[in-house]
N, C-alpha and C positions, 0 to 999 in steps of 0.2 A: 526374314527367313522363309524358306519355302513352306507353305501351309501343310503339304503332305508330310514333309520331313518332321515338322513340329508335331503333327498328329501321331506319327509313328513313334517319335521320342516320348510322347505322353504315355505310351504303352510300355515304356522301358525296354524296348527292343535293343539288341546289340547294334553297334555301328555297322558291322558287317551285314547283318540282315537288313537294316534300313537302306544301306547302299544297294543291296541286291534288289529289294522291292522297288526302289526309285528307278533303277536301270532296267528292270524286267518288263515294264509295260510298254505298250504302243501308244503314242500320243496322237490325238486327233482334234482338230478344230471343227466346230459345228456352227454354221451360220444361224442367225435368228430365224425361227420358224421351220428349220430343217429337222428331219427325224434322225435320231441316233439308231432307234429300233422301230421298224414298221410293224403294223399288225400282221401276224402270220409268220414273221421271221423266226428262225431258230437262233436265239441269242444266248449261246453258251459261253458267255464272257462275264467277268466281274468288272464293273466300271467304277471309276473314281472321278468325281467332279473337281477339277482343279480350279476352274474359273467359270463364272457365269451361272447359269441355272437351267434346269430342265424340269418338265412336268411329265408325269406318267398319266396316260389317258386311256380309259377303257372305251371301246366303241360299242354302243348299244344298237344292235341291229333293228330292234323293234322301233325305236324312235329315230334311228339313223342319225344319232348325235354322239359326240364325244363327251366324256365326263372325266374331269381331272380326278385322279384317285390318290396322287402323292406328289411330292416335291423333292427335288434333289439339288442341293446347294453345297458349296464348300463348307458351310457351317451347319448344314442340316442333311442328314443321311447321305454324306458324300460317297460312301461305298454302297453299291447296290447291284443286284442281279435281277433278271426277269425270272422269277421263281419257276414257272412251268417249263421254261426253256433250259435254264441252268441245271435244275435238279432232275427233270424228267425228259429232257430232249424233245419237248413238244413245242408247236408253234406258239408264239407269243399272243396272248389275249389282249395285250396293251401295246400302245406305241409310246415311245419316249421322244419328246420333242423339246428342242431348245427354245426358250422364250426370249433369249438374248444371245449374243455371240458367246460361245462357250468353248472351253478346253476340257477335254476329258483324257484320262488314261485308261486303257482297258488291258485286262489280263486274260489270256486264254485259259479256259477251265482246266485243260490237261496240265498246264504248267502250275496252276494254283494247287490242284489236288496232288501233284507230284511233290510240291514243297510241303504241303500239309502232312504227307506221309513220311517225309524224310527229315523234317525239322520240327522238333517239339515246341520251340519258341514261336515259330510261325503258326503252328497248329493252334496253340492257345490264343494267339492274336486273331486268327481266322474265325474260330468258333465264338470267341467273345464278341466280335463284330456282328456275326450272323444273329446271335441272340439279342444284341442291342437293337439291331435293325428290326427284327421281328417284334420285340416288345414295343418299340416306338410306333411301328405300323399298327399294331393291335390297339394301342392306347388311342392313337389318332382316329382309327376306324370306330372304336367304341364311342368316342365323343361325337363323331359325325352322326352315328345312328341314334344316340340318346339325347343329345342337346338340341334345343331350339336354335334357329339361325342366330338370334341375338346372343344367346349364351355361348354358342360355338365361336362366333367372332370374338367375343370377349376372351374366351379361353385361348384362341389362337394368338390374340394380342398379348395376353399375359404370359403364356407358356411357350409360345413359338414366335417370338417377335421377329426372328430372322425371316420367317415366311411373309409376314405382313410387310416388312421393310423391303424385301427384295423381289417378291413375286407380283406380277401385274394383277390388278383387281379382277380382271376378266377370269383368270384361272382360280383365284380364291373363291369367287362367286360360283363358278362351275363346280368346284369341290364341295362347296356348301349346299349346292342344289338350289340356288337362288339366281335371279337375274342380276346383272351388274347394277341396274337401277335400284333394286331392292338392297343390295349390299351398300350402296351409297347412302340409302336411308338409314340403314343399321349403323353405319359409321357416324352419322350426324346425331343420332338419338343418344340421350344420356340415360335412358332407361334400359337396363340390362335384365 
């Protein structure tokens, strides 16, 4: 069964609304290492990861380096927006890059908000998703800030196994703020 359809059914949405959502988006394939959103783009769309995986990366001008700040997989934060662009029409402070060949569906903000205003069932679904995404991002960021790299890796392994299983170590290390070599040492150690 289609993963998106199964997800929508889990919210107990009507068949008519599920069919409408399934047909309402634009499908796009992204090659590995290509950007879905580039730094500075106005990304006023809601995205859904159908297949593959993407990372959100912030560019630090001081160090001239990218830093992974989040992950988007069919099984982890599949619906997402670029907050500053979607809510405030500002240029994106991040880039969204595919780490493997990916398929996404995107929905134009105007169409999403029109449906939010006209359909109570969709409005509940929309706001529930926004709240869940914000809670997940907040939880992940608080762990990133407060835990040592060893504890953070153990937490990712235990609470977010889909990230460890699907995302290349390079991006996990970048997220954790360690080198890939250091992450390799963390993986080998039994001391958490």
